[in-house]
N, C-alpha and C positions, 0 to 999 in steps of 0.2 A: 101132615102134621109132625113128621119125625123131621123130616128136612128141615121145616120152619124152625122148629126145636133146635136142631143141630146148628143152624145158622144163628140162632140166638147165642148159643154157647160159645160158638167163634168168635163172635163180636166182644162178649164179655171177657173170653180169654184174651183177647187182643187189647182190651181195654186195660185190663190186670197188666199184661206185658208192658203197655206204656207206663203204669204207674211206678211199676217194679224200675224199668228203665231211667224214669225220671230221677228216682231215690238213688241209683247207682251211678249213672251220670254226675248228679249233686255233690256224691260222695267223692266221686272222682276228680271233680274239681278241687275238691280242698284235700285230695292227695297230692296231685298236681303243685298246688300251692305250697303246701310243706315242702316238696321234693325242691323247685326251684327258690324258694325264698325263705324257707326254714321258720325260725320264729323270731321277727325283726321287727324294725319300725314300720316298714313297708305291710305287713300282716297284721300288725295289731291295729295300724290305720284302716286298714280294709274291713277288718271286721268292726272295729268303732264306727265307720262310716256305715257300714250296713244297719248296724244298731240304730243308729240316726234315722236312716232312712224308713225302718220298721217303723220306729216310733212317731215319726211324722206323717208317714203315708199308708202303711199295711193295712190298718184298719180299714181306710176307705176302699181300698182294692178288696178287701174281703167282704165289705157289706154290700159291693155293687150288686152280684148277683141276690143275694137277700132282697133286694128291691126290685131289680128287674125282671128277673123271672116271674112274681106275682103281677107286675106291671103290665107285662106284655100278654100274660095269660087273660087278664081282666081284658085288655084290648082285642084279644080275639074272642073272647066271651060276649063282647057288647057289640061283635062286627064292627069295629071301629078300625076297619083297615082301607086301604087305597089300593085299590086294584088287586086286590088279595095279600096286599104287602103290609108289614109294621113300620109305622111311623116312628122311628127311633130318633129323630132329631131332638124333641123336646126333652127326654130324658137325658139323651148324650149331652145338650147343651148344660144341664142340670149338674152333671157331675163333672163336665169339663172346665167348668166356672170353681169347682171347689178344687180340682187337681191344679189348674194353672195358679190359683191363689197359693195353695201348699209349695208348687214347684218353684214359684218367684220368691217365697219368702224363704225357703231353704237355699235357694241359689245366691238370693242378694245378702241373707243373713247367716253366711255359712261360718263365718269366723267367731260371730256372736253365739250362736247356736252351739258349736264344738266347745267354747269356751265355758259356757253356761252348765252344757249337759257333762261335760268329761274336765273340769277344772284343774284335775292332779295328773293329766296326761302330760307325758316329755314336750319338749319344743320340738324337735325332729318329728316325733309321729304326728304332731298337729298342724305341721306344716304338709304333710301329706294328705291328713283327714281333710282338710280345706278343699284341696281338689277333688279328692274323691267322693265328698259330698254332693259337690256343685255338678259333676257328672251324673251321678246317679240320679238326681233332681230331674235332669233331662229327660228321664224315661216315666216319670209319672204321669203325664198327660198320655202319651203312647199306650202306656199299660191300662189306663182308664178305657180308653177306646175299645181295646182288645177285650178287656174284661166284659164291656157290655155286649160286644159281639157273641163273645163266647155264651153269655146269659140266654141271648136269643137263639142261639143254636142249642142250647139244653133242651128250649121248649118246643123247637124244631125237631129233637130226637137226634140230635147231631153232637153227640159228647165227645167224640174223637178231638176234635180242635183243641178245645181247653186242657187235655192232656199232653199235647204236644207241645205247650208255651213253656214249661220248666225244660223239656229236652233240648229245644231249640236256644234257650239262654244259656244253660250249662254246654251245649257244643259249642257256641260262640267264644264263651270264655275258655273252654278247654282249647281249642284252636290257637286263639289269641296269646295265651300263655306259653303254648310253643313256640311261637313267633316272635313275642316280646319277653326275653328272660330277665334282662337287666331289670335291676330296683327301679332306675329311674322312667323306664319306661311301661312301668305298670299302668300307668295311665291310658295308654292305649289299650290294655286289656280292658278296662272300664267303658272305653269309647266302643270297642267291640259289642259290648253289653246293650248299648243305645242302639246298633246297627241291628241288632237282633231281635229288637223291639219293633224297628221300622219295618223288618221283614215279616213279622207277625202281623202287623198291623195290615200289611197289603195282602198277606195270606188271608187273612180272615174277611177283609173286605171283600175279596173276591169268592169266597166260600158262601158269605152271607147277601151277597148284592141281589139274589133273585128274591130274597124273603124280606128285605126292609126297602123302606122307602124315606126321604129325606126332604119332606114338607116343611118348610120353614112356619113356625109358629111363636108368637111371644110367651106362650105358655112354659112355664118351668114347673113340671109337676112334683119334683121332689119339695119345692119350697112351697107350692100352691096347693098340694093334695095333702090332707091332714093325714089319711088314713097311710099313705106311703110315708110320711114323715114320720109317724109312730111305728112303722116297721122298720126305719133306717136308724133312727136314733139310739134305740135298746141295742141294737146289732152291731153299732159302730163302737158304743161305749164298751160293751163287752170285748170285743176284740183289740179296743183300744188299752184295755187294762190287760189282756193277755200279752200283748206287746210290751206294756211297761213293766210287766214281770220279769220278761226275758232282759230288758236292757238293765235292771237292778244288778244283776252278776256282772255283766260287762262293766258297768260302772264302778263298781268296788276294785273288779281287777284292773281297771286303768289306774288305779292308784298305786299300784304295787310296781315291782322291777319291768324294767323292759321286757316283753315278750309273754307277760304274765296272762295277757287278753288273748293271745293266739294258743298259749297251753290250754287254757280253759276252754277255746273255742273248738281245738281241735279234740279234746276229749269230748264234749257236748256233741259234735258233729257224730262222732260215733254211736254214742248214746241214743240222740233223736233218730237216727237211721234205722236204729232196732225199733224203738217207740213208732214211727211213721209206717214202718211194715205191719205192725200189730194194728195201728190206726186204721188201715186200708182195709184189715179184716172186721174192725169194728164199723166201719163207714159202709160196707157193703152189707153186714150181717145183722148187726146190733141195732145202728142208730136208727135206720129205717123202721124199725119194729116198735121203737120206744112209744110215739104216740099213738100206735094202733093198740099196744096193751095198756095205754093208760086208757083210751077210750073203752076198752073191753071192761075191765074190771081192777080194783087195787090189788086184789090177789095175784092178778095174770102181771102186773107190774113187777109186784114184788119178786115173785118166783122168776120172772125173766132175768131181773138185775141180779140176783143170786146167782142163778145159772152163769152169766157172763163174767162174774167174780171170781167163781170157781174156774172156769175157764183160763182166766188170767194167771190164777193162782198154778194151777196145772202146767200151763206151758211157759211161762215167764220164769218162774221161780229156778228152773234147771239151766235157763240161760244165764240168769243173774249167778248163779254159783259158777257156772264154768268160768264166764268172763271175769268175775271178781276173783277167782282165784289163778286165772293164768292173765291176767291185766296186762302185766309186762310183755308176756309173750306175744299176745293178740297184738298191743300198740306198735312193738318192736317190728312184727309182720307187716302192719299197714304203713307204720310212718319211719321204720328204722334205714332209712337211705336218703340221699340227697343231701342238703342244708342243713336238714334237723341233726344236732349233735348226739352223743349219747345221753348226755346228761339232759338236753331239751325232751329226749322221748322217754327217758325215766320220770321227767316231771308232768309229762301228758299221761302217762301210765297211772301215776299216783293218784291224778285227778279222775282219770276216767277209772279207776277203782272204786272210788267213792261214788260216783255219779252213776253207775251202773245200778247201783242199789235203788234208784228213784224209778228203775224202769217199771215197774208193776204199778207203782204209786201214780206216775203219770198218767197211765191208762185209765186206771181206777178215777182218777180226779176229772178225766175227760169224760168218761161213762157218767159219772153223778152229775155232773154240769149238764150234759146233754138229757138226762133224766128230768131236772129241774126245768129245763126248757121246754119238755115234752107236756109239762103241765102247764104250758101257757104263762109261766110266772118269770119273764125276764127279769123284772125287778130284783126277784129274790137272786138269780144268778149273778146279776150284777153286784149285789149287795156281799154276796159269797165271795167273788171275785176281788172286790175292793178290800175286804177284811184279809183276804189271802195274800194280796201285795203288802199290806200294811204288815203283817206276820212276816212274810219273806224279807223285807227291808230290814226288820229288827234282828231276826235271826241270822241272815246273812250278814250282817253288820258285827254281829256279837261273835259268831264264830271267825271273822275275817282277823279281827283283833286279837284274837286268841292263837288262830293256826295259819293266816296268811292266805296264800291262793287254796290250800287245800280244805280249809275252813270254810270258803267260799262255796264250794262242793258239797261240803257237810249240810251248810246251811240250806242249799238246795233240796236236799234230801230230806231235813228235818221239816222244812216249811212245807214240802209236798205232802207230807204224813200229817202234819196239824191239819192241811187245808182239805185232806180226804174224811178226817174224822168230823172237822166242821160240816162238810158237805153230807156225810151220813147222819148227823144229829138233825140238820135241816131238812132232810128227807123223812127223818123219824117225827120231828116235831110237826110240821107243816102238811105231811102228806101222809103219816101215818105207815111209812114203809120201813120195815125192819129187815136189816141186811147182815148185821154181824154174827147173832147166832146161828143161822144158816149156812154162813160162810166159815165159820171157826173150825168146824171139823176138818173142811178140805184143806185149808190153809196150813192146820197143825200137822196132819198126816203128810202134806207135800214137805213142808219145811222138815219134820223130823226124819224123813225118808232121806232127804238130801243130806243133812249132818250126818245122820248113819252111813251111809255110802260114801261119803267122802273120807271118814274116818278110816272106815273099811278099805276104800281103796289107796288110801296113804300107807296104810300099813303093809298091804299085799304088795305094792309097786315099790315100796321104798328102796330095793335095790335093784330093780328091772330096768331103770332108765327109759321109760317109755317116750314118746314123743307126745307133748302136752295135748296135742288133738286127739290122739289115740287115748289117752287117759280120759279126757273130756268126752269122747263118744261112748266109752265104755260105762263112764256114771250115769250119761243121758238114757242110754238103752236099758241098763240094770234100774234106772229110777221107772221109766213106764212100764217094764215088766214087772216091779213090785207093785206098781199102781192097780195094774192088770189083776196080778194075783190076790191082792188086799180087796178086791171088787169096789173099788172108789167107783161109785156110783156116774156121776159125769163122765170120767174115762171111759167107763164100759160103755155107754151109751153112745159115744162119739165111734168107737171100733164097732158097735153093732150096727150102726147106720152105713159106715164104710163096707162092712160086709155085705148088708143087704142089698147096696147100690151096685156092688159087683156082679150079684146072682140075679139082681131083678131085671126081668126080658123087659123091652120097649112095646107099648100096645100097639 
């Protein structure tokens, strides 16, 4: 019994390691990009091309497991197998038709798409974007097949393969950028990405070959099966609106000076790295429990959401305070070398200082969106996302006109805050979930402590010339000690749980 449990923990630890490795290699990719190319037409073009790819295809890629997993489970449940194997060809054909259509449209109409979506981009940058978009479009079909294989593997309890996908892609980029360092050779870095998807396709085919069959059928379940379509369409539209939200900031930045898209993207990458690490916790702990809490009772859902919001406040606020106060030092440590000039690093640091404020807001927004989904109300979630995009466009444009690039970052924070208020209101109005009153005490305590400690540390260490990392560590340790001393309920519960797990004997 203990051995089986230990093996399960080892698998979970390995999966967590792969998730962290994928985040680290993804960020390492951006560090190398800044090192060899700085903030130029090439980097602007890369980020714009990535934005176009996300807008045109990412929603389909993310919707594939939402459809394929229940489809495969239904086949197994109905015993619709061939020699114990799952016939994936019908669902594969459905998604390949869509991905071929998207890939062909993006490849053939690259110039028209770029000119339509980013009309104010400079001529030199556009020439790079045309080529970059066409190369990325070649990966759509390959990644579709890989995503379907990964979905089958999830049903078969083979989750590791899907976690390797970003690591292989990031690894190919990192190796290629070491080899092809010249600006005009960047096209080969993107071609290495195509090769990575081919490698992943072959690898996943080998892993899945004993679980699937390819029996030809005229049936296209995604189009013929109303149940699948009703699962696919809401998920696709929700994911698409999310991608459009990301596109808005890049669109406005593309109309500013050369390098603005890169400054925004580099700052955003650091911010999103932090967000994604917290999302790992939410994916493992919070999100799977939302549906269960909804089924149990209204109060269960209310208390659980309040608990997670308080945890976000306790652990995110000190990180935001430290990164906000030492944004220039953090960005200089990460990007202060290679082709990025001192003024470039300062520009990225200023944008990052604003963006980092959005960290708890983005986590809260994701949590509240999932809570609405848990109530089986995808249309309400979609409506909230559409409204949030409209707010995002209006707010970001207003602040951009007033403050330029830094206004775009401020607009992201303000629109995220408005979006959170909107979602809280939706949960209160439609599901009678009250979150503000029970969370305000913890939020107030955390913010008050951090402000007081920041003033105290500034006064104490005014003449000490401490390294910013030491000063930041002292602030964070003091903050958690004060929380424990003040008997903040949520933090004390966490400490008690850790203490009990250390002394608990295995049965």
